[in-house]
C-alpha positions as CSV (number, residue, x, y, z in Angstrom):
1,M,25.7,-6.4,12.8
2,R,22.4,-6.3,14.8
3,I,22.2,-4.3,17.8
4,T,19.8,-4.5,20.8
5,K,18.3,-2.1,23.4
6,P,18.8,1.4,21.7
7,T,18.7,4.4,23.8
8,L,16.8,7.0,21.6
9,L,17.8,10.7,22.3
10,H,15.2,13.1,23.5
11,F,14.9,15.8,20.6
12,P,15.2,19.4,21.8
13,G,12.8,21.8,20.9
14,D,12.7,23.2,17.2
15,G,14.0,26.5,18.5
16,L,13.2,29.8,16.7
17,L,14.4,31.8,13.9
18,T,16.4,35.0,14.8
19,A,15.3,38.4,13.5
20,A,17.7,38.0,10.6
21,G,16.0,34.7,9.6
22,E,19.0,32.6,10.7
23,R,18.2,28.8,11.4
24,I,18.7,27.7,14.9
25,G,18.1,24.0,14.0
26,T,21.5,23.4,12.3
27,A,23.3,22.3,15.3
28,P,24.5,18.6,15.0
29,V,22.0,16.3,16.8
30,A,22.3,12.4,17.0
31,L,19.6,10.3,15.5
32,A,20.0,7.7,18.4
33,E,22.6,7.0,21.1
34,P,24.4,3.8,20.2
35,P,24.2,1.0,22.9
36,A,26.9,1.1,25.6
37,G,29.9,-0.9,24.5
38,S,28.9,-1.3,20.8
39,Q,31.8,0.9,19.6
40,L,29.4,2.3,17.0
41,K,29.1,5.9,16.3
42,P,25.6,7.8,16.1
43,V,24.2,8.9,12.8
44,M,24.5,12.7,13.1
45,G,22.3,15.4,11.4
46,E,20.1,18.4,11.9
47,L,16.7,19.4,12.8
48,G,16.3,22.1,10.3
49,L,13.5,24.7,10.3
50,P,10.8,24.4,13.0
51,V,7.9,22.1,12.2
52,V,8.9,21.6,8.5
53,G,12.6,20.6,9.1
54,K,14.5,20.2,5.8
55,T,11.4,19.6,3.7
56,L,11.3,22.9,1.9
57,E,15.1,22.7,1.2
58,M,14.9,19.2,-0.2
59,I,12.0,20.1,-2.6
60,R,13.7,23.3,-3.7
61,E,17.3,21.8,-4.0
62,G,17.0,18.1,-4.2
63,W,20.4,16.7,-3.5
64,D,22.3,19.8,-4.1
65,S,23.0,20.4,-0.5
66,S,24.5,17.0,0.0
67,P,28.2,18.0,-0.4
68,E,27.8,20.3,2.5
69,M,26.1,17.7,4.7
70,Y,28.8,15.1,3.6
71,E,31.5,17.5,4.7
72,K,29.8,17.9,8.1
73,Y,28.7,14.4,8.8
74,G,30.0,11.9,6.3
75,D,28.3,9.5,3.9
76,V,25.4,8.7,6.3
77,F,23.5,11.5,8.1
78,W,19.9,12.2,9.1
79,V,17.5,15.0,8.5
80,R,14.0,15.7,9.5
81,A,11.7,16.1,6.5
82,F,8.3,15.3,5.3
83,G,7.1,14.8,9.0
84,T,9.6,12.2,9.9
85,K,13.4,11.5,10.6
86,V,15.2,10.1,7.6
87,A,18.8,8.6,7.4
88,M,20.3,9.7,4.2
89,V,22.9,7.5,2.6
90,I,25.2,8.9,0.0
91,G,28.6,7.0,0.1
92,P,29.2,4.1,-2.2
93,D,30.1,1.5,0.5
94,A,27.1,2.5,2.7
95,V,24.9,2.3,-0.4
96,Q,26.0,-1.1,-1.1
97,E,25.3,-2.3,2.4
98,V,21.7,-1.0,2.1
99,L,21.0,-2.2,-1.5
100,Q,22.6,-5.6,-1.2
101,N,20.9,-6.0,2.1
102,K,22.8,-9.1,3.1
103,G,21.4,-9.0,6.6
104,K,17.8,-8.7,5.5
105,V,17.2,-5.7,7.8
106,Y,16.2,-3.0,5.1
107,S,12.7,-3.5,4.0
108,Q,10.9,-2.0,1.1
109,S,8.2,-0.8,3.5
110,G,10.0,2.4,3.8
111,W,8.3,3.3,0.5
112,E,4.9,2.8,2.3
113,Y,5.4,6.2,4.2
114,F,5.9,8.2,1.0
115,I,3.7,6.4,-1.7
116,G,1.9,3.5,-0.1
117,P,-1.6,5.0,-0.5
118,F,-0.9,5.7,-4.1
119,F,1.1,2.7,-5.3
120,T,0.0,0.0,-2.8
121,R,1.6,-3.3,-3.3
122,G,3.5,-2.3,-6.4
123,L,6.6,-4.5,-7.3
124,M,8.8,-1.9,-5.7
125,L,6.9,-2.1,-2.2
126,L,7.2,-5.8,-1.8
127,D,9.7,-7.8,0.2
128,G,11.2,-11.3,0.5
129,Q,9.8,-14.3,-1.2
130,E,6.6,-12.6,-2.2
131,H,8.8,-9.9,-4.2
132,L,10.9,-12.7,-5.8
133,L,7.8,-14.6,-6.9
134,H,6.1,-11.5,-8.4
135,R,9.2,-10.3,-10.0
136,R,10.0,-13.7,-11.7
137,I,6.6,-13.7,-13.2
138,M,6.9,-10.2,-14.4
139,Q,10.6,-10.7,-15.6
140,E,8.9,-12.8,-18.4
141,A,8.0,-9.5,-20.0
142,F,11.6,-8.4,-20.2
143,T,13.5,-11.3,-21.7
144,R,15.8,-10.5,-24.6
145,P,13.4,-12.0,-27.3
146,R,10.6,-10.0,-26.0
147,L,12.7,-6.7,-25.8
148,E,13.6,-7.4,-29.4
149,A,10.0,-7.9,-30.3
150,Y,9.0,-4.7,-28.6
151,Q,11.6,-2.6,-30.3
152,G,10.0,-2.4,-33.7
153,R,6.7,-1.4,-32.1
154,I,8.4,1.3,-30.0
155,E,10.2,2.7,-33.0
156,R,6.9,2.8,-35.0
157,I,5.3,4.9,-32.3
158,I,8.3,7.1,-32.1
159,G,8.5,7.4,-35.9
160,R,4.7,8.4,-35.9
161,V,4.9,11.0,-33.2
162,V,8.2,12.8,-33.4
163,P,7.8,14.2,-36.9
164,T,4.4,15.8,-35.7
165,W,6.3,18.0,-33.1
166,P,6.2,21.8,-33.9
167,T,9.2,23.3,-35.5
168,D,11.0,26.6,-35.8
169,E,9.5,28.0,-32.6
170,P,9.9,27.0,-29.0
171,M,8.0,23.8,-27.9
172,L,7.7,22.3,-24.5
173,M,9.7,19.1,-24.6
174,Y,9.0,17.6,-21.3
175,P,5.1,17.1,-21.8
176,A,5.8,16.0,-25.4
177,V,8.0,13.2,-24.3
178,K,5.9,12.4,-21.4
179,S,2.9,11.9,-23.7
180,L,5.0,9.7,-26.2
181,S,6.4,7.5,-23.3
182,L,2.9,6.9,-22.0
183,D,1.8,6.0,-25.5
184,V,4.7,3.5,-25.6
185,A,3.8,2.0,-22.2
186,T,0.1,1.8,-23.2
187,E,0.7,-0.1,-26.3
188,I,3.6,-2.3,-25.2
189,F,2.4,-3.3,-21.7
190,M,-1.4,-3.0,-22.0
191,G,-1.8,-4.1,-25.8
192,T,-4.0,-1.1,-26.3
193,E,-4.0,1.7,-28.8
194,P,-3.4,5.1,-27.2
195,N,-6.5,7.0,-27.1
196,D,-8.3,9.9,-25.3
197,E,-9.1,7.6,-22.3
198,T,-5.5,6.6,-21.8
199,H,-4.2,10.0,-22.4
200,G,-6.7,11.2,-19.7
201,L,-4.6,9.1,-17.1
202,T,-1.6,11.3,-17.3
203,Q,-2.7,13.8,-14.7
204,A,-3.7,10.9,-12.4
205,F,-0.2,9.5,-12.7
206,I,1.3,13.0,-12.0
207,D,-0.9,13.5,-9.0
208,A,-0.1,10.1,-7.6
209,V,3.7,10.6,-8.0
210,R,3.7,14.1,-6.5
211,A,1.6,13.2,-3.6
212,G,4.3,11.3,-1.5
213,T,6.2,14.5,-0.6
214,G,3.2,16.6,0.4
215,L,3.6,18.6,3.6
216,I,0.1,17.7,4.7
217,R,0.2,13.9,4.8
218,T,-3.5,13.1,5.8
219,P,-6.8,13.4,3.8
220,L,-8.6,16.7,4.4
221,P,-11.9,16.9,2.7
222,L,-12.5,19.5,0.0
223,L,-9.1,20.8,0.2
224,P,-6.8,20.6,-3.0
225,T,-3.7,19.2,-1.1
226,R,-1.2,17.1,-2.9
227,W,-2.1,14.3,-0.6
228,N,-5.8,14.5,-1.5
229,K,-4.9,14.9,-5.3
230,G,-2.9,11.6,-5.0
231,L,-5.7,9.7,-3.5
232,Q,-8.0,10.8,-6.1
233,G,-5.4,9.9,-8.7
234,R,-5.2,6.5,-7.4
235,K,-9.0,6.0,-7.6
236,V,-8.9,7.1,-11.3
237,L,-6.1,4.7,-12.0
238,D,-7.7,1.9,-10.1
239,A,-11.1,2.2,-11.7
240,Y,-9.5,2.2,-15.1
241,F,-7.3,-0.9,-14.8
242,R,-9.9,-2.8,-12.9
243,S,-12.5,-2.3,-15.6
244,Q,-10.1,-3.7,-18.2
245,I,-9.4,-7.0,-16.3
246,P,-12.5,-9.0,-17.4
247,A,-11.6,-8.6,-21.0
248,K,-7.8,-9.3,-20.5
249,R,-8.7,-12.5,-18.6
250,A,-10.8,-13.6,-21.5
251,S,-8.3,-12.7,-24.2
252,D,-5.3,-14.4,-25.7
253,D,-3.2,-11.3,-25.9
254,D,0.5,-11.5,-25.3
255,D,0.9,-8.1,-23.5
256,L,2.1,-7.9,-19.9
257,F,-1.5,-7.0,-18.7
258,A,-2.9,-10.1,-20.1
259,A,0.2,-12.2,-18.8
260,L,-0.6,-10.9,-15.3
261,C,-4.3,-12.0,-15.8
262,H,-3.4,-15.4,-17.1
263,V,-0.3,-16.5,-15.0
264,E,-0.6,-19.4,-12.7
265,T,2.2,-21.1,-10.6
266,D,2.6,-24.8,-10.3
267,D,0.8,-24.8,-7.1
268,G,-2.2,-23.0,-8.5
269,M,-1.5,-19.5,-7.3
270,K,-2.9,-16.7,-9.5
271,F,-2.8,-13.0,-9.2
272,T,-5.9,-11.5,-7.7
273,D,-7.6,-8.5,-9.3
274,D,-6.1,-6.2,-6.6
275,D,-2.5,-7.5,-7.4
276,I,-3.1,-7.0,-11.2
277,V,-4.3,-3.4,-10.7
278,S,-1.5,-2.6,-8.3
279,H,1.3,-4.0,-10.6
280,M,-0.2,-2.3,-13.6
281,I,-0.4,1.2,-11.9
282,F,3.1,0.9,-10.7
283,L,4.6,-0.5,-13.9
284,M,2.9,2.1,-16.2
285,M,4.1,4.9,-13.9
286,A,7.7,3.6,-13.8
287,A,7.8,2.8,-17.5
288,H,6.9,6.2,-18.7
289,D,8.1,8.6,-16.0
290,T,11.8,7.6,-15.7
291,S,12.2,7.5,-19.6
292,T,10.6,10.9,-19.8
293,I,13.1,12.3,-17.2
294,T,16.2,10.8,-19.0
295,A,15.1,11.6,-22.6
296,T,14.4,15.3,-21.5
297,A,17.7,15.7,-19.7
298,M,19.6,14.3,-22.8
299,A,17.6,16.6,-25.1
300,Y,18.7,19.5,-22.9
301,Y,22.4,18.5,-22.8
302,F,22.5,18.1,-26.6
303,A,21.0,21.5,-27.1
304,K,23.4,23.0,-24.4
305,F,26.4,21.4,-25.8
306,P,25.8,21.4,-29.7
307,E,29.3,19.8,-30.3
308,W,28.1,16.6,-28.6
309,Q,24.8,16.9,-30.5
310,D,26.6,17.0,-33.7
311,K,28.8,14.1,-32.9
312,A,26.0,11.9,-31.9
313,R,23.9,12.8,-35.0
314,A,26.9,11.9,-37.2
315,E,26.9,8.4,-35.6
316,S,23.1,7.9,-35.9
317,L,23.1,9.0,-39.5
318,A,25.9,6.7,-40.2
319,L,23.6,3.7,-39.2
320,G,21.4,4.4,-42.2
321,T,18.3,3.4,-40.7
322,S,15.3,5.0,-38.8
323,T,14.5,1.7,-37.0
324,P,17.8,0.5,-35.6
325,T,18.0,-2.9,-33.7
326,I,19.0,-3.1,-30.1
327,D,22.5,-4.0,-31.2
328,E,22.7,-1.0,-33.5
329,L,21.6,1.2,-30.8
330,D,24.2,-0.2,-28.5
331,S,26.9,0.6,-31.1
332,L,26.1,4.4,-30.9
333,A,29.0,5.2,-28.6
334,T,28.4,8.9,-28.2
335,L,24.7,8.4,-27.5
336,D,25.5,5.9,-24.8
337,L,28.0,8.4,-23.1
338,V,25.5,11.2,-23.1
339,F,22.8,8.7,-21.7
340,K,25.0,7.7,-18.9
341,E,26.1,11.3,-18.1
342,A,22.5,12.6,-18.2
343,M,21.4,9.9,-15.7
344,R,24.4,10.8,-13.4
345,L,23.5,14.5,-13.4
346,V,19.7,14.0,-13.3
347,A,19.0,10.7,-11.5
348,P,15.7,9.5,-13.0
349,V,14.8,8.0,-9.6
350,P,16.0,10.5,-7.0
351,A,15.6,8.4,-3.9
352,L,15.7,4.7,-3.0
353,V,13.7,4.1,0.1
354,R,14.0,1.4,2.8
355,R,13.0,1.0,6.5
356,A,15.3,-0.7,9.1
357,T,13.3,-3.8,10.6
358,E,15.9,-4.2,13.3
359,D,18.5,-2.3,15.2
360,T,21.5,-2.4,13.0
361,E,25.0,-1.0,11.9
362,L,25.4,1.0,8.8
363,A,29.0,2.0,7.9
364,G,30.0,1.8,11.6
365,R,27.0,3.9,12.7
366,F,24.0,2.8,14.8
367,V,20.5,2.8,12.9
368,P,17.6,2.1,15.1
369,K,14.6,-0.1,14.2
370,G,12.0,1.7,12.4
371,T,14.4,4.2,10.8
372,I,13.5,5.3,7.2
373,V,16.7,5.0,5.3
374,V,17.0,6.8,1.9
375,V,19.8,6.2,-0.7
376,G,20.3,9.2,-2.8
377,P,21.6,8.5,-6.3
378,G,21.8,12.2,-7.1
379,A,24.3,12.6,-4.3
380,V,26.1,9.4,-4.9
381,H,26.8,10.5,-8.5
382,S,28.6,13.7,-7.3
383,I,30.2,12.5,-4.0
384,G,33.9,11.3,-4.0
385,D,37.3,12.0,-5.6
386,H,36.7,9.6,-8.4
387,W,34.3,12.0,-10.0
388,V,36.4,14.6,-11.7
389,N,34.7,18.1,-11.6
390,A,31.4,16.3,-10.7
391,N,29.2,19.3,-11.4
392,E,30.3,19.6,-15.1
393,F,28.7,17.8,-18.1
394,D,31.5,15.6,-19.3
395,P,30.4,12.3,-21.0
396,L,34.0,11.2,-21.6
397,R,34.2,10.3,-17.8
398,H,32.2,7.3,-18.7
399,A,34.7,6.2,-21.5
400,E,38.1,4.4,-21.4
401,P,40.4,5.0,-19.8
402,R,38.6,7.1,-17.1
403,N,35.5,5.0,-16.6
404,E,34.6,7.1,-13.4
405,H,31.2,5.3,-13.2
406,K,33.0,2.0,-12.6
407,A,35.2,3.2,-9.8
408,H,32.8,1.6,-7.3
409,R,30.2,-1.0,-8.0
410,Y,27.6,1.1,-6.2
411,G,29.0,4.5,-7.1
412,F,26.7,4.9,-10.2
413,V,23.2,3.6,-9.4
414,P,20.7,5.2,-11.7
415,F,18.7,1.9,-11.8
416,G,19.2,1.1,-8.1
417,G,20.9,-2.3,-7.3
418,G,20.5,-5.5,-5.4
419,A,17.3,-7.7,-5.6
420,H,15.2,-4.6,-6.4
421,K,17.3,-3.3,-9.3
422,C,15.0,-1.8,-11.9
423,I,13.3,-4.6,-13.7
424,G,12.7,-2.4,-16.7
425,M,16.3,-1.2,-17.2
426,A,17.0,-2.6,-20.6
427,F,13.5,-1.7,-21.9
428,G,13.8,1.9,-20.7
429,T,17.3,2.2,-22.1
430,N,16.4,0.9,-25.5
431,E,13.3,3.2,-25.6
432,V,15.2,6.4,-24.7
433,K,18.1,5.8,-27.1
434,A,15.6,5.0,-30.0
435,L,13.8,8.3,-29.3
436,L,17.0,10.3,-29.2
437,H,18.2,8.5,-32.4
438,T,15.0,9.6,-34.1
439,M,15.3,13.1,-32.8
440,L,18.8,13.5,-33.7
441,T,18.2,12.4,-37.3
442,T,15.1,14.4,-37.7
443,Y,15.8,17.8,-35.9
444,Q,18.5,20.1,-34.7
445,F,17.8,21.2,-31.1
446,E,18.3,24.8,-30.2
447,I,18.1,26.8,-27.0
448,P,19.2,30.4,-26.1
449,A,22.9,30.4,-25.1
450,D,22.2,31.7,-21.7
451,Y,19.3,29.2,-20.9
452,E,19.9,27.0,-17.9
453,I,17.4,24.3,-17.0
454,E,15.8,24.4,-13.5
455,W,14.7,21.2,-12.0
456,D,11.6,20.6,-9.7
457,H,12.5,18.1,-7.0
458,T,9.0,17.8,-5.5
459,S,9.0,14.0,-6.4
460,L,10.4,12.7,-9.6
461,V,12.4,15.4,-11.1
462,M,10.8,17.6,-13.9
463,P,11.8,20.9,-15.4
464,T,10.0,23.8,-13.7
465,D,9.2,25.4,-17.2
466,D,8.6,22.1,-19.1
467,F,11.8,22.8,-21.0
468,P,11.1,25.0,-24.1
469,V,13.3,24.0,-26.9
470,T,13.2,24.9,-30.7
471,L,13.4,22.1,-33.2
472,R,14.9,22.8,-36.6
473,P,14.2,20.2,-39.3
474,L,17.3,19.0,-40.9
475,A,17.9,20.0,-44.5
């Protein structure tokens, strides 16, 4: 349903803090007044703290405050954060409306506000026919035959790296997995052996990813703001990939980088150098960051709940191979349950961002043109009666007969949904499962009984302490 002639409400002042530090900006405020006679409700929400709104709370807590907001305002509400007003969508029905986007009113341009300067024209930022064309070309890199061909190479990298990790003393799991995942992406998608130069790109990726939620959102010369670091990270990544293009155009390599350089449509369209650079930067980021998050979360839950670790290890050992096929990985039932539960509790992509291109209705509420709309998988994965004891680690919720993740088609969305569902979903799943299979058949994972991981929600989630874990070689 499309609406015309919105009446935007005048926002009151931010107010002040009381002497006790109590927030004044928590009174319900409407995002916009629905047009007269529309029978729509306004999206309700809160101003939050003066100036910064809910920014600090979201960085500190992620989606942990969403149940409270859900109780107050329902499955669609708004907050002021990161210098703008954002409509948050956490109910499965509303999530379905946004991600299916049947009315073509939710544009990927919402991402531009957060990551546009750092991941400009990446696949996730494109809309309409342009997105479909670019996605169709890139989809050739993720067909089943290609995935099967990749798997042996992925497992060789894993088999080369994992046995070199330090044992019998705490080691930092997150950076170790991140380095390994970047090696996989480098070899598979770039056709390049990992080296000092490619390893040197890690910080540039980190800076580009974390910049989007910076409090200061404009370049300020000589200041080490997250925004400035992100811009510099983009320059480093741009220079690297651009320098590789001539050789890739002249090659007959079969990796994705070369494919982007060589592809030509029936009507003679080719990717420009700018398109190739943008796609490679985005793909390389997505291919290693999300895998790193999920693998780290799985390692934590296996260490925290050793009975699940033992059960998964027994199944992996029973395969009798260090290089399982994709079908063999799919047969590891316990590993799959923990994989799903880890992604439910620690969504690898914490936000799916859109922008309303027209005044529209969302779950019976009025959303004005220009509103940034954010789907929160981390909240979707905990809201609703179908999740039993939602805050608890319980892999069996994904097994028969419970199948809680199937209660609603859009109630479990770790890979997004609709036309922009993660293009590398199968690739990432296979990589993470192969890594955990090798880890389980090589080591016992141990952490102190009272250790609780703490997640940094600044952008893509990561452990605040890089997750120290002790690996014990199996006898």
